[in-house]
N, C-alpha and C positions, 0 to 999 in steps of 0.2 A: 128321443123326446117326443111325447105325444103332441099332436097338432093342437094349437091354441087358436084355431080359427073360429070366427063367429060371424053373425050376420053383419053386413055393412063393411067388411074388410074388402076394399075394392081399390084398384089402381087403373087409371086410364091414361095412356101416353100416346102422343103423336110425335114422330121424329123423322129426320131425314134418313133415307136409305143409303147410308154410308158407314164404313166400319167404325169410325170413332163414335158416331152417334149411337150405333148399336151397343158398343161397349159401355157408354154412359147409361143407356137405358137398362142394360143388364145389371149394372151396379145399383141403380135406383130400385129395381125390382127386388134384388136380394136384400137390400137395406130395408125395404118396406115389409117384406114377408118373413125374414129369418126369425124374428122374435115371435112370430105367430105359428110358424110351422117347423122350426128347428133347422139346424145347419144341414143335415143330410137331405131333407126334402127341399130346402132352398137351393142346394147344389144341384139336385136333379132337375128342378125347375129351370135353373140357369142353363144347364146343359141342353135341355130340350129346346128352350127358346133361342139359345145361341145357334143351334143347328137351323132352326126355322128362319130366324132373322138374317143370318149370314147368307143363306140360300136365296132369300128374297133379294138381298143386295146384289149377289153375283148373277143369279139366273133370271129373276123376274125383271130387274131393272138394268143390269149390266152397266154400261157407261152412261145410261140415259138419266139416272137420278130419279128421285121421286120421294114419296113419304110412306111411312108405315104407321098404321094405327094398331094399338094393342090394348086389350082390356083383360084384366085378371080379377076374378072375384073369388073370395074364400068363403066357404060355407060348410059347416059340419064335417070337417076333415077332408074336404075336397076343394081343389082349385079348378076353376073354370077359366079357360083361356080362349081368347078370340083374337086373331091376327088378320088384318086386312091390308091390301095394297092394290094399286092399279097398274102393276107391271104386267109382263107377259103371263099368259095362262100356263098351267102345267101342260106338258106335252100330252096330247090325248084327252085333256080336260079332267084327268083323274090321277091320283097318286099311283106310283107303280104298285102292282100286286105284291102282297107280303113276301111271296117266294122269289120275287125278282130282285130283292136287295142283294148286295154283295154278300157272298157266302165264303168265309175264310177257308172252308174245306175245299171249295171249288176253285180257289185262286192259288196258282202255284207260288205267287209272291203277293204280299199285301201291297196295295197301292193306296195313295192318298185319295180321299173322296169316295163317294158312293155309299157312305155309311149313315148319312143323315136320316133317311126314312127308317132304317133298322133301329137306330138309337131312339128315335121318336116313338116308334111302335112299342119298344120295350118299356119306355117311361110313361107313356100316355095311354088313355083309354078313350073310347068313343071318338076316335080321330075322324074328322070329316073335312072334305075340301069341296068347295063349290065356287063356280065362276058365275057371279050374279052381275049381268051386264058387263061392265068393264072392270069389275072388282073381284079380286081373289079373296076368298074367305076361308080361313082354316080355323077349325075349332077342335078343342080336345079338353079332357079333364084329367087331373092327376090326383090320386089318393095321397093324402099326406098324414095319415095316422101313423103312430109310432111303429 
C-alpha cells in the first residue's frame, strides 16, 4: 500500500522508561500511523522503535527509571523519528560501527541480544546519535512508500 503521509501528520509522546509504557507507546504509534503508511511500514516502524525504546529501558536507565520523549513526523512518504532520554550515554559516545554488529556467519550459535543496531540500520536511514549535555538524542528517517 502506498504511503498516505501528508504535512501535519505528527505524534509527540513522553512516557516512562519501563516495559509496559513502551508497549503502550508502540501500540499508540501503530494505531496513529497504520492508516497513513500501511501495515507493512507500520510494522517496520514498530520493530525499529521497539529495538530503540527497549534498549533505552535496559541499557540507558537500567533500574534507575526515567522518561523517554519521542517525536514522529510524516511527510511525503518519509517518517522522521527523534527519541530523547537522559539515561547513560552510549559507550564511547557513538553507536557501534556498522561492521561491529552481530554477524550470524561469525557466530557458531545465535545468541539473544546484539541485533538491535543491525535491525535499526536495515530499517532506517540517516541514523544519528548525539549526546547533548545530559540528553541522548537519536534521530533517523524511514521511507514508507509502497
